[in-house]
N, C-alpha and C positions, 0 to 999 in steps of 0.2 A: 149983493151977494153977502151971505153971512160970513162972519169971521171964523177962522179955524178955532176949535175949542181951546187949543193950547195957547192961543193968543188973547183969550179973554181972561179977565180977572175971575177969581173964585166967585165973587159976588155977582158978576155979570152972568156967569154960567148958571148959578143958582136961580137967578131971575128968569133966565131963558127956560130952564128946566120946569120951573113953576108954570110958565106960560104954556109949554108943551103939554104938561099934565092937564091943565085946565082945558085946552083944546081937545085932547083925547077923551077926557071925561064927559065933555059936552055931547059927544057921540055923533055929530053930524058931519064928520070929516070923511071925505072919500078914502077908500081903502089905500090907494097908492100914496096919497098925501099922509095918511096915518102911519104907514110903514116908513116913509121918509122922515117924519117927525120922530118916530120911535128910534130909528137909527141915529138921528142927530142927538137925541136924548142920551143914548148909550155912549156916544162919543163925548158928550159933555160930562157924564158921570165919570168916565175913565180919566179925562183930563183933570177933573176936580179931585179925584182920588190921588192922582200924582202930585197935585199941589198940596194936598193935606199931608201926604207922606213926606214931602220935602219940608213942610213946616214942622212936622214932628222931629225930623232929623236936626233942624236948626235949633229947636228947643233943647235937644240933648246937647248939641255942641255949645250953645250959649251957657247951659248949666255947667258944663265942664270948664269953660273959659272963666267962669266966676270963681274958680278955685274950690269947688266942692270936693270934699275928700273922696266921695264915691259918686260916680255917674249913675243917676237914676233915670232910666228911660221914661219918657212921657207915657202916661197911662190914661187913655180916654175913658170917660165914664160911659157905661152902656146903659 
């Protein structure tokens, strides 16, 4: 049985997402299995986004704890 997405590391989630995408792109997955993989992928993305949000908050907190005169929120490059 697969681990719950929230129990995986960010890297493990990314690796599983890459595998799901490869399987779906290959095109010979039965519809029901493709839908199940898609749902698993969405769960992995949501859990990964939560982990990234948490890391962003930690960066802000760490910056503040280092005595910076002004707290500058983390800005991800797009």
